[in-house]
PAKOL-300697 format. One record per residue (C-alpha): residue in three letters; x, y, z. Coordinates in nm, 2 decimals. Example, Ala and Ser with C-alpha at 12.3 -4.5 7.8 and 13.67 -1.06 7.14 Angstrom:
2
<mike ALA | c1 1.23 | c2 -0.45 | c3 0.78>
<mike SER | c1 1.37 | c2 -0.11 | c3 0.71>
//
This chain:
318
<mike MET | c1 1.92 | c2 4.25 | c3 -2.94>
<mike GLN | c1 2.07 | c2 4.03 | c3 -3.22>
<mike LYS | c1 1.96 | c2 4.17 | c3 -3.58>
<mike GLY | c1 1.93 | c2 3.94 | c3 -3.87>
<mike PRO | c1 1.96 | c2 3.55 | c3 -3.88>
<mike LEU | c1 2.26 | c2 3.39 | c3 -3.71>
<mike PRO | c1 2.54 | c2 3.25 | c3 -3.93>
<mike THR | c1 2.50 | c2 2.88 | c3 -4.00>
<mike TRP | c1 2.89 | c2 2.82 | c3 -4.00>
<mike LYS | c1 3.13 | c2 2.80 | c3 -3.70>
<mike MET | c1 3.44 | c2 2.90 | c3 -3.92>
<mike LYS | c1 3.47 | c2 3.12 | c3 -4.22>
<mike VAL | c1 3.78 | c2 3.05 | c3 -4.42>
<mike LEU | c1 3.90 | c2 3.31 | c3 -4.68>
<mike LEU | c1 4.14 | c2 3.14 | c3 -4.93>
<mike THR | c1 4.39 | c2 3.32 | c3 -5.15>
<mike GLY | c1 4.53 | c2 3.17 | c3 -5.46>
<mike SER | c1 4.23 | c2 2.94 | c3 -5.51>
<mike ASN | c1 4.30 | c2 2.90 | c3 -5.88>
<mike GLY | c1 4.64 | c2 2.74 | c3 -5.81>
<mike LEU | c1 4.71 | c2 2.36 | c3 -5.75>
<mike LEU | c1 4.70 | c2 2.38 | c3 -5.36>
<mike GLY | c1 4.41 | c2 2.64 | c3 -5.38>
<mike GLN | c1 4.21 | c2 2.42 | c3 -5.57>
<mike LYS | c1 4.26 | c2 2.11 | c3 -5.35>
<mike LEU | c1 4.15 | c2 2.32 | c3 -5.05>
<mike VAL | c1 3.84 | c2 2.44 | c3 -5.22>
<mike ALA | c1 3.75 | c2 2.07 | c3 -5.27>
<mike LEU | c1 3.83 | c2 1.99 | c3 -4.92>
<mike LEU | c1 3.69 | c2 2.27 | c3 -4.73>
<mike ARG | c1 3.35 | c2 2.25 | c3 -4.92>
<mike GLU | c1 3.30 | c2 1.92 | c3 -4.76>
<mike GLN | c1 3.36 | c2 2.03 | c3 -4.40>
<mike PRO | c1 3.04 | c2 2.07 | c3 -4.19>
<mike GLY | c1 3.01 | c2 2.42 | c3 -4.03>
<mike VAL | c1 3.27 | c2 2.59 | c3 -4.24>
<mike ALA | c1 3.19 | c2 2.88 | c3 -4.49>
<mike LEU | c1 3.45 | c2 2.92 | c3 -4.76>
<mike VAL | c1 3.54 | c2 3.23 | c3 -4.96>
<mike ALA | c1 3.76 | c2 3.18 | c3 -5.26>
<mike THR | c1 3.98 | c2 3.44 | c3 -5.39>
<mike SER | c1 4.23 | c2 3.50 | c3 -5.66>
<mike ARG | c1 4.35 | c2 3.77 | c3 -5.90>
<mike GLY | c1 4.19 | c2 3.65 | c3 -6.23>
<mike PRO | c1 3.84 | c2 3.49 | c3 -6.32>
<mike ASN | c1 3.74 | c2 3.18 | c3 -6.12>
<mike ARG | c1 3.89 | c2 2.86 | c3 -6.27>
<mike LEU | c1 3.65 | c2 2.66 | c3 -6.08>
<mike ALA | c1 3.33 | c2 2.81 | c3 -6.17>
<mike ASP | c1 3.22 | c2 2.51 | c3 -6.40>
<mike LEU | c1 3.30 | c2 2.27 | c3 -6.11>
<mike TYR | c1 3.14 | c2 2.47 | c3 -5.83>
<mike PRO | c1 2.88 | c2 2.70 | c3 -5.96>
<mike ASP | c1 2.78 | c2 2.80 | c3 -5.60>
<mike LEU | c1 3.13 | c2 2.88 | c3 -5.49>
<mike PRO | c1 3.16 | c2 3.22 | c3 -5.33>
<mike TYR | c1 3.42 | c2 3.37 | c3 -5.52>
<mike ARG | c1 3.59 | c2 3.73 | c3 -5.49>
<mike THR | c1 3.86 | c2 3.89 | c3 -5.70>
<mike MET | c1 4.15 | c2 4.01 | c3 -5.48>
<mike ASP | c1 4.49 | c2 4.11 | c3 -5.55>
<mike VAL | c1 4.68 | c2 4.06 | c3 -5.24>
<mike THR | c1 4.95 | c2 4.30 | c3 -5.33>
<mike ASN | c1 4.69 | c2 4.59 | c3 -5.30>
<mike ALA | c1 4.68 | c2 4.67 | c3 -4.91>
<mike ALA | c1 4.34 | c2 4.88 | c3 -4.95>
<mike GLN | c1 4.19 | c2 4.59 | c3 -5.13>
<mike VAL | c1 4.30 | c2 4.33 | c3 -4.86>
<mike GLN | c1 4.17 | c2 4.54 | c3 -4.59>
<mike LEU | c1 3.83 | c2 4.60 | c3 -4.76>
<mike LEU | c1 3.76 | c2 4.25 | c3 -4.85>
<mike LEU | c1 3.85 | c2 4.11 | c3 -4.50>
<mike ALA | c1 3.65 | c2 4.38 | c3 -4.34>
<mike GLN | c1 3.35 | c2 4.28 | c3 -4.57>
<mike GLU | c1 3.37 | c2 3.92 | c3 -4.55>
<mike GLN | c1 3.48 | c2 3.89 | c3 -4.18>
<mike PRO | c1 3.65 | c2 3.54 | c3 -4.20>
<mike THR | c1 3.76 | c2 3.38 | c3 -3.89>
<mike HIS | c1 4.06 | c2 3.23 | c3 -4.08>
<mike VAL | c1 4.28 | c2 3.31 | c3 -4.39>
<mike ILE | c1 4.48 | c2 3.03 | c3 -4.57>
<mike HIS | c1 4.73 | c2 3.22 | c3 -4.79>
<mike THR | c1 4.85 | c2 3.01 | c3 -5.09>
<mike ALA | c1 4.89 | c2 3.29 | c3 -5.35>
<mike ALA | c1 5.25 | c2 3.33 | c3 -5.43>
<mike MET | c1 5.51 | c2 3.38 | c3 -5.70>
<mike THR | c1 5.66 | c2 3.02 | c3 -5.71>
<mike ASN | c1 5.86 | c2 3.01 | c3 -6.02>
<mike VAL | c1 6.21 | c2 2.99 | c3 -5.87>
<mike ASP | c1 6.39 | c2 3.12 | c3 -6.19>
<mike GLU | c1 6.14 | c2 3.39 | c3 -6.27>
<mike CYS | c1 6.19 | c2 3.52 | c3 -5.91>
<mike GLU | c1 6.57 | c2 3.52 | c3 -5.97>
<mike LEU | c1 6.51 | c2 3.73 | c3 -6.29>
<mike ASN | c1 6.25 | c2 3.96 | c3 -6.17>
<mike HIS | c1 6.34 | c2 4.05 | c3 -5.79>
<mike ALA | c1 6.08 | c2 4.34 | c3 -5.79>
<mike ALA | c1 5.78 | c2 4.13 | c3 -5.89>
<mike CYS | c1 5.89 | c2 3.86 | c3 -5.66>
<mike TRP | c1 5.92 | c2 4.07 | c3 -5.35>
<mike LEU | c1 5.58 | c2 4.24 | c3 -5.43>
<mike GLN | c1 5.41 | c2 3.90 | c3 -5.46>
<mike ASN | c1 5.59 | c2 3.72 | c3 -5.19>
<mike VAL | c1 5.66 | c2 3.97 | c3 -4.93>
<mike THR | c1 5.44 | c2 4.29 | c3 -4.97>
<mike ALA | c1 5.14 | c2 4.06 | c3 -5.01>
<mike VAL | c1 5.21 | c2 3.89 | c3 -4.70>
<mike ALA | c1 5.26 | c2 4.22 | c3 -4.51>
<mike ASN | c1 4.92 | c2 4.32 | c3 -4.65>
<mike LEU | c1 4.75 | c2 4.01 | c3 -4.50>
<mike ALA | c1 4.93 | c2 3.98 | c3 -4.18>
<mike ASP | c1 4.85 | c2 4.33 | c3 -4.08>
<mike ALA | c1 4.48 | c2 4.29 | c3 -4.18>
<mike CYS | c1 4.45 | c2 3.95 | c3 -4.01>
<mike ALA | c1 4.61 | c2 4.10 | c3 -3.70>
<mike GLN | c1 4.38 | c2 4.41 | c3 -3.70>
<mike HIS | c1 4.06 | c2 4.19 | c3 -3.74>
<mike ASP | c1 4.18 | c2 3.89 | c3 -3.51>
<mike ILE | c1 4.18 | c2 3.63 | c3 -3.81>
<mike HIS | c1 4.38 | c2 3.34 | c3 -3.78>
<mike LEU | c1 4.65 | c2 3.32 | c3 -4.07>
<mike THR | c1 4.80 | c2 3.01 | c3 -4.22>
<mike HIS | c1 5.08 | c2 3.11 | c3 -4.45>
<mike LEU | c1 5.26 | c2 2.87 | c3 -4.70>
<mike SER | c1 5.62 | c2 2.87 | c3 -4.70>
<mike THR | c1 5.88 | c2 2.63 | c3 -4.86>
<mike ASP | c1 6.20 | c2 2.41 | c3 -4.81>
<mike PHE | c1 6.38 | c2 2.66 | c3 -5.02>
<mike VAL | c1 6.44 | c2 2.89 | c3 -4.72>
<mike PHE | c1 6.72 | c2 2.64 | c3 -4.65>
<mike SER | c1 7.06 | c2 2.61 | c3 -4.79>
<mike GLY | c1 7.04 | c2 2.25 | c3 -4.89>
<mike GLU | c1 7.35 | c2 2.13 | c3 -4.70>
<mike ALA | c1 7.16 | c2 1.88 | c3 -4.49>
<mike GLY | c1 6.82 | c2 1.71 | c3 -4.48>
<mike PRO | c1 6.56 | c2 1.60 | c3 -4.38>
<mike LEU | c1 6.50 | c2 1.92 | c3 -4.17>
<mike ALA | c1 6.28 | c2 1.97 | c3 -3.87>
<mike GLU | c1 6.11 | c2 2.31 | c3 -3.80>
<mike ASP | c1 6.40 | c2 2.46 | c3 -3.59>
<mike ALA | c1 6.66 | c2 2.42 | c3 -3.84>
<mike VAL | c1 6.83 | c2 2.75 | c3 -3.92>
<mike PRO | c1 6.73 | c2 2.91 | c3 -4.26>
<mike ALA | c1 6.98 | c2 3.01 | c3 -4.51>
<mike PRO | c1 6.84 | c2 3.05 | c3 -4.85>
<mike ILE | c1 7.06 | c2 3.03 | c3 -5.17>
<mike ASN | c1 6.83 | c2 3.19 | c3 -5.42>
<mike PHE | c1 6.58 | c2 3.51 | c3 -5.44>
<mike TYR | c1 6.27 | c2 3.30 | c3 -5.41>
<mike GLY | c1 6.40 | c2 3.15 | c3 -5.08>
<mike GLU | c1 6.51 | c2 3.50 | c3 -4.96>
<mike SER | c1 6.16 | c2 3.62 | c3 -5.03>
<mike LYS | c1 5.99 | c2 3.36 | c3 -4.85>
<mike LEU | c1 6.19 | c2 3.37 | c3 -4.55>
<mike ALA | c1 6.13 | c2 3.75 | c3 -4.53>
<mike ALA | c1 5.75 | c2 3.66 | c3 -4.55>
<mike GLU | c1 5.80 | c2 3.40 | c3 -4.26>
<mike GLN | c1 5.96 | c2 3.67 | c3 -4.05>
<mike LEU | c1 5.70 | c2 3.92 | c3 -4.11>
<mike VAL | c1 5.42 | c2 3.67 | c3 -4.01>
<mike GLN | c1 5.61 | c2 3.57 | c3 -3.70>
<mike ALA | c1 5.66 | c2 3.93 | c3 -3.60>
<mike SER | c1 5.31 | c2 4.03 | c3 -3.65>
<mike ALA | c1 5.07 | c2 4.09 | c3 -3.36>
<mike GLY | c1 4.82 | c2 3.83 | c3 -3.50>
<mike ARG | c1 4.75 | c2 3.46 | c3 -3.46>
<mike TRP | c1 4.95 | c2 3.25 | c3 -3.72>
<mike ALA | c1 5.08 | c2 2.92 | c3 -3.84>
<mike ILE | c1 5.34 | c2 2.87 | c3 -4.10>
<mike ALA | c1 5.32 | c2 2.56 | c3 -4.33>
<mike ARG | c1 5.66 | c2 2.47 | c3 -4.51>
<mike THR | c1 5.63 | c2 2.23 | c3 -4.77>
<mike VAL | c1 5.85 | c2 2.04 | c3 -5.06>
<mike LEU | c1 5.81 | c2 1.98 | c3 -5.41>
<mike VAL | c1 5.42 | c2 1.98 | c3 -5.45>
<mike TYR | c1 5.26 | c2 1.75 | c3 -5.73>
<mike GLY | c1 4.91 | c2 1.69 | c3 -5.82>
<mike VAL | c1 4.63 | c2 1.73 | c3 -6.09>
<mike ALA | c1 4.45 | c2 2.07 | c3 -6.12>
<mike HIS | c1 4.16 | c2 2.19 | c3 -6.33>
<mike HIS | c1 4.21 | c2 2.43 | c3 -6.62>
<mike TYR | c1 4.58 | c2 2.48 | c3 -6.48>
<mike GLY | c1 4.87 | c2 2.55 | c3 -6.72>
<mike ARG | c1 5.16 | c2 2.45 | c3 -6.50>
<mike THR | c1 5.30 | c2 2.11 | c3 -6.47>
<mike ASN | c1 5.50 | c2 1.92 | c3 -6.19>
<mike LEU | c1 5.75 | c2 1.64 | c3 -6.18>
<mike VAL | c1 5.52 | c2 1.35 | c3 -6.19>
<mike LEU | c1 5.30 | c2 1.49 | c3 -6.47>
<mike TRP | c1 5.61 | c2 1.60 | c3 -6.66>
<mike VAL | c1 5.78 | c2 1.26 | c3 -6.64>
<mike ARG | c1 5.46 | c2 1.07 | c3 -6.74>
<mike ASP | c1 5.38 | c2 1.31 | c3 -7.03>
<mike SER | c1 5.73 | c2 1.31 | c3 -7.17>
<mike LEU | c1 5.76 | c2 0.94 | c3 -7.17>
<mike LEU | c1 5.42 | c2 0.89 | c3 -7.30>
<mike ALA | c1 5.53 | c2 1.10 | c3 -7.61>
<mike GLY | c1 5.85 | c2 0.89 | c3 -7.64>
<mike LYS | c1 6.06 | c2 1.20 | c3 -7.55>
<mike PRO | c1 6.40 | c2 1.15 | c3 -7.36>
<mike ILE | c1 6.44 | c2 1.33 | c3 -7.04>
<mike LYS | c1 6.74 | c2 1.44 | c3 -6.80>
<mike VAL | c1 6.66 | c2 1.40 | c3 -6.44>
<mike VAL | c1 6.90 | c2 1.49 | c3 -6.14>
<mike SER | c1 7.02 | c2 1.23 | c3 -5.92>
<mike ASP | c1 7.21 | c2 1.47 | c3 -5.67>
<mike GLN | c1 6.91 | c2 1.65 | c3 -5.52>
<mike TRP | c1 6.70 | c2 1.51 | c3 -5.23>
<mike ARG | c1 6.35 | c2 1.60 | c3 -5.15>
<mike THR | c1 6.04 | c2 1.47 | c3 -4.97>
<mike PRO | c1 5.77 | c2 1.51 | c3 -5.24>
<mike THR | c1 5.44 | c2 1.63 | c3 -5.14>
<mike LEU | c1 5.09 | c2 1.53 | c3 -5.27>
<mike ALA | c1 4.88 | c2 1.84 | c3 -5.31>
<mike GLU | c1 4.59 | c2 1.66 | c3 -5.13>
<mike ASP | c1 4.81 | c2 1.61 | c3 -4.83>
<mike LEU | c1 4.93 | c2 1.97 | c3 -4.82>
<mike ALA | c1 4.57 | c2 2.10 | c3 -4.83>
<mike GLN | c1 4.49 | c2 1.85 | c3 -4.55>
<mike GLY | c1 4.78 | c2 1.98 | c3 -4.34>
<mike CYS | c1 4.66 | c2 2.34 | c3 -4.39>
<mike TRP | c1 4.30 | c2 2.26 | c3 -4.31>
<mike LEU | c1 4.44 | c2 2.09 | c3 -3.98>
<mike LEU | c1 4.64 | c2 2.42 | c3 -3.89>
<mike ALA | c1 4.35 | c2 2.63 | c3 -3.95>
<mike ARG | c1 4.08 | c2 2.42 | c3 -3.77>
<mike GLN | c1 4.31 | c2 2.38 | c3 -3.46>
<mike ALA | c1 4.41 | c2 2.74 | c3 -3.49>
<mike ALA | c1 4.76 | c2 2.61 | c3 -3.44>
<mike GLN | c1 5.05 | c2 2.86 | c3 -3.36>
<mike GLY | c1 5.41 | c2 2.81 | c3 -3.51>
<mike VAL | c1 5.60 | c2 2.66 | c3 -3.79>
<mike TYR | c1 5.51 | c2 2.31 | c3 -3.92>
<mike HIS | c1 5.67 | c2 2.11 | c3 -4.20>
<mike LEU | c1 5.42 | c2 1.94 | c3 -4.42>
<mike SER | c1 5.54 | c2 1.69 | c3 -4.68>
<mike SER | c1 5.58 | c2 1.30 | c3 -4.71>
<mike ASP | c1 5.84 | c2 1.14 | c3 -4.52>
<mike GLU | c1 6.01 | c2 0.96 | c3 -4.81>
<mike LEU | c1 6.35 | c2 1.11 | c3 -4.90>
<mike LEU | c1 6.40 | c2 1.08 | c3 -5.27>
<mike THR | c1 6.59 | c2 1.21 | c3 -5.56>
<mike PRO | c1 6.39 | c2 1.34 | c3 -5.87>
<mike TYR | c1 6.57 | c2 1.06 | c3 -6.07>
<mike ALA | c1 6.43 | c2 0.80 | c3 -5.83>
<mike MET | c1 6.09 | c2 0.96 | c3 -5.85>
<mike ALA | c1 6.08 | c2 0.95 | c3 -6.22>
<mike LEU | c1 6.18 | c2 0.59 | c3 -6.22>
<mike ARG | c1 5.88 | c2 0.52 | c3 -6.01>
<mike VAL | c1 5.64 | c2 0.72 | c3 -6.23>
<mike ALA | c1 5.76 | c2 0.52 | c3 -6.52>
<mike ALA | c1 5.71 | c2 0.19 | c3 -6.34>
<mike HIS | c1 5.35 | c2 0.29 | c3 -6.23>
<mike PHE | c1 5.25 | c2 0.39 | c3 -6.58>
<mike GLY | c1 5.43 | c2 0.11 | c3 -6.76>
<mike LEU | c1 5.65 | c2 0.35 | c3 -6.97>
<mike ASN | c1 6.00 | c2 0.32 | c3 -7.09>
<mike ALA | c1 6.24 | c2 0.40 | c3 -6.80>
<mike GLY | c1 6.53 | c2 0.39 | c3 -7.06>
<mike LEU | c1 6.43 | c2 0.73 | c3 -7.19>
<mike ILE | c1 6.53 | c2 0.88 | c3 -6.84>
<mike GLU | c1 6.89 | c2 1.00 | c3 -6.83>
<mike LYS | c1 7.05 | c2 1.02 | c3 -6.49>
<mike VAL | c1 7.23 | c2 1.34 | c3 -6.46>
<mike ASP | c1 7.37 | c2 1.58 | c3 -6.17>
<mike ALA | c1 7.25 | c2 1.94 | c3 -6.13>
<mike SER | c1 7.55 | c2 2.09 | c3 -6.30>
<mike THR | c1 7.40 | c2 1.96 | c3 -6.63>
<mike PHE | c1 7.16 | c2 2.24 | c3 -6.62>
<mike SER | c1 7.21 | c2 2.62 | c3 -6.65>
<mike GLN | c1 6.95 | c2 2.77 | c3 -6.45>
<mike PRO | c1 6.93 | c2 3.13 | c3 -6.33>
<mike ALA | c1 6.86 | c2 3.04 | c3 -5.96>
<mike ARG | c1 7.04 | c2 2.77 | c3 -5.76>
<mike ARG | c1 6.87 | c2 2.49 | c3 -5.61>
<mike PRO | c1 6.94 | c2 2.35 | c3 -5.27>
<mike ALA | c1 7.09 | c2 2.01 | c3 -5.30>
<mike ARG | c1 6.93 | c2 1.84 | c3 -5.00>
<mike THR | c1 6.63 | c2 1.94 | c3 -4.81>
<mike GLY | c1 6.33 | c2 1.73 | c3 -4.73>
<mike PHE | c1 6.15 | c2 1.74 | c3 -4.41>
<mike LEU | c1 6.09 | c2 1.55 | c3 -4.08>
<mike ILE | c1 5.73 | c2 1.57 | c3 -4.02>
<mike GLY | c1 5.68 | c2 1.44 | c3 -3.67>
<mike LYS | c1 5.57 | c2 1.75 | c3 -3.53>
<mike ALA | c1 5.27 | c2 1.78 | c3 -3.78>
<mike GLN | c1 5.20 | c2 1.40 | c3 -3.72>
<mike ARG | c1 5.20 | c2 1.45 | c3 -3.33>
<mike ASP | c1 5.04 | c2 1.79 | c3 -3.30>
<mike LEU | c1 4.78 | c2 1.78 | c3 -3.58>
<mike GLY | c1 4.72 | c2 1.42 | c3 -3.67>
<mike TYR | c1 4.87 | c2 1.48 | c3 -4.02>
<mike GLN | c1 4.92 | c2 1.16 | c3 -4.22>
<mike PRO | c1 5.04 | c2 1.19 | c3 -4.57>
<mike HIS | c1 5.02 | c2 0.94 | c3 -4.86>
<mike THR | c1 5.32 | c2 0.74 | c3 -4.98>
<mike PHE | c1 5.47 | c2 0.84 | c3 -5.30>
<mike ALA | c1 5.33 | c2 0.54 | c3 -5.47>
<mike GLU | c1 4.98 | c2 0.61 | c3 -5.34>
<mike GLY | c1 5.02 | c2 0.97 | c3 -5.46>
<mike ILE | c1 5.11 | c2 0.86 | c3 -5.81>
<mike ALA | c1 4.81 | c2 0.62 | c3 -5.82>
<mike LEU | c1 4.59 | c2 0.92 | c3 -5.71>
<mike VAL | c1 4.73 | c2 1.14 | c3 -5.99>
<mike SER | c1 4.68 | c2 0.88 | c3 -6.24>
<mike ALA | c1 4.31 | c2 0.82 | c3 -6.13>
<mike GLN | c1 4.25 | c2 1.22 | c3 -6.13>
<mike SER | c1 4.42 | c2 1.26 | c3 -6.47>
<mike ASP | c1 4.19 | c2 1.01 | c3 -6.64>
<mike ALA | c1 3.89 | c2 1.19 | c3 -6.48>
<mike GLU | c1 4.01 | c2 1.54 | c3 -6.59>
<mike SER | c1 4.09 | c2 1.42 | c3 -6.93>
<mike LYS | c1 3.72 | c2 1.30 | c3 -6.95>
<mike LYS | c1 3.60 | c2 1.63 | c3 -6.85>
<mike ASN | c1 3.81 | c2 1.82 | c3 -7.08>
<mike PRO | c1 3.87 | c2 1.58 | c3 -7.39>
<mike PRO | c1 4.12 | c2 1.72 | c3 -7.65>
<mike GLY | c1 4.00 | c2 1.89 | c3 -7.97>
//
């Protein structure tokens, strides 16, 4: 005999990294889906509490196996979308132990718990699992990372693929967008803000990427979870551009001085971690299997512009 009321949801999604850029976009998207219950988790306080006072939020450190097991057993989600990670490429190069803990150990904890409770896991990965010798790349391209961040993300992919559970891996490229109470920047915002301040910038012209609007990546993750997809999927735009070309487009959209943008090659910068020269993704599999349809880069810049204006009104300076 059934005890207590039946749940009103058909899917229950537990989201890690809800304070991050992608996490915030997923919260906004999943809250609008009928029949979906959402539990947001991050390590620190909930950055979205003022936007969504009714958002179910739990503090969870994904590097703590006991905490992961306990929370998944308590919440009993049908799906986990794992966006939490250490993504600063140079920090990963300088601090291998912290990078491995957050990008590999944490994934082992989640993959084990999801397999144990028959929870579908969507795991986020990156174009940096590739060497950068060729692009754009399909899902069956052979990974060969050239920095420690890429090595950690590839190790995490292999853990997920070896797990006994149900899983999908979403690889992505150069994510940009606007987030709430979020300290980090991205290429579009950095170019706009630098040019607005009249600050000259150096931007590389010998690297190639397919830039990804955060809303598009969130949509792709939702499609993977909703369809309980199995396997590896590439989620990005389909426009292969250099950061320099992207910067020129940002300047043009905002009517800013492109003369402040200096075209340089990657050897100009001395960074701890090497960057792959040419990645970018072929996204035909996600388009065919999932119905994934990303924005163009021009549409993405326009959306970022509108959201930045709205965010500024919510949080006026001073």
